[in-house]
Structures are given as structure tokens and as C-alpha cells.
N, C-alpha and C positions, 0 to 999 in steps of 0.2 A: 528530560525534555521531550523525548519521543512519545512519552506516555500522553502528553497533551495532544499530540497529533492523532494518536490512536483514538483518544477520547472524543475529539472533534469529528473524526471519521464516523464513529459509531453514532454519536448524536445526530449527525447529518442524515445518516442512512435510516435512522429510526423514524424519521418523518415519512418515509415511503414504505419501508419494509419492517417485518419482525425480525430482528437480528440478535444473535449472541456471538460474543467474541471470546475465544479461549486461547490462552498462551500455552503451547505445548512443546517442550524442548527448545525453548528460545524463539519459536515461530508463532505468529498469531494466525488463527483460523477463524474465519467468518462463517457462521452458520446462518444462512438467510432463508426464512420461510417465505415462499412466493409461488404463485401459480404461473408466473412468467417464466419464459425459457431462461436457462442459465446464461445464455449469451447476452440477453437483455439486462440481467442483474449484474453481470460482470461489467457491461458498459456503464451502468449506473455507479458502480464502485469506482471505476476509473475516473469518471467525471468528477465525482466528489474529491477523490485524491489528487487529481490534477489542479483543482481549485485551491486545495490546501497547501500544495507544494509550489504554487505559482510564485515567482520572484524570490525563490529560496534555494540554496544550494542543497536540495534534497529531492530525491527521486523515489519511486515506489515500484513494487513488483506485485502483480496480482495473478495468481495461477488457479485455475479451476481444478478441483480435486475429484469431486463426485457429486451425484445427486441421488437422494433416496426420499420418497414420500413428500415431494414438493419442498425438500430442504436441500439447498445448494451449498456446498461446502467449497470455500476458497482459502488458499494459503496467501496471506498478505503481509508484506512488510515495507516499511520505509527504509531507504537506503541512504546513508550518510557517506559522502565522498571521503575517501581515505586521503590523509595529508601526505604529500610527497616529501621524502626525506633526503633525496639526492637529485642531481640533474642527470637525465638519461640522454641528453643530447639531441632530442627529437624536436626541441623548439616548442614545448607545450605551453599553453596559455597560463598554466598555473606553476610555471617553473620556479624552483626555489632560488634560482640565481636572480630573478627579478625583484 
């Protein structure tokens, strides 16, 4: 199911940037060819990802890795919340007792 989110992310970013997505050791890396500063590109990635995860129990992580010859590399992943298996006694909103 997460593959659909990665596909939608790539499709949305292709409208603005030339992008390649590679899965390496379980992590997705975005290779974005752009003359823009990496901060602007990262902001665009985060904007698209926040639209995709809106109203879902899903979050994302986007970390800048490096830039070479106008190619910016980011490590990106969608994060699925883990299911709690026990009550820790802290009164969490997703408590297993409720």
C-alpha cells in the first residue's frame, strides 16, 4: 500500500522537477535535478508529502543527503505508526484499554 504513496509522490513532483526514485537497503532516495537551492526543493517535497498524508495516520521523513552537479539527493520515507500491544499507563489517546 505504501508503494501507492511513493508513486503519487513521484508523479506529483514530476510536474515540477526531473526526478528519479531509487530504493536502496529499504530506504527510498529521491534524486532531484534542479537549479533551485536544495532548501526550496526540500520544501516542495515536504509540501507534496503533507498533502498526501493529510487526514491519514501516516507521516513522513525527508532528510537532505547531498548535492552534486545540480542533483539534490534526499532520503525519504513514509512512516506508519506502530500498533501498541500493551497499556503503558500514560493515558495515551491510542491506548489498548479503550
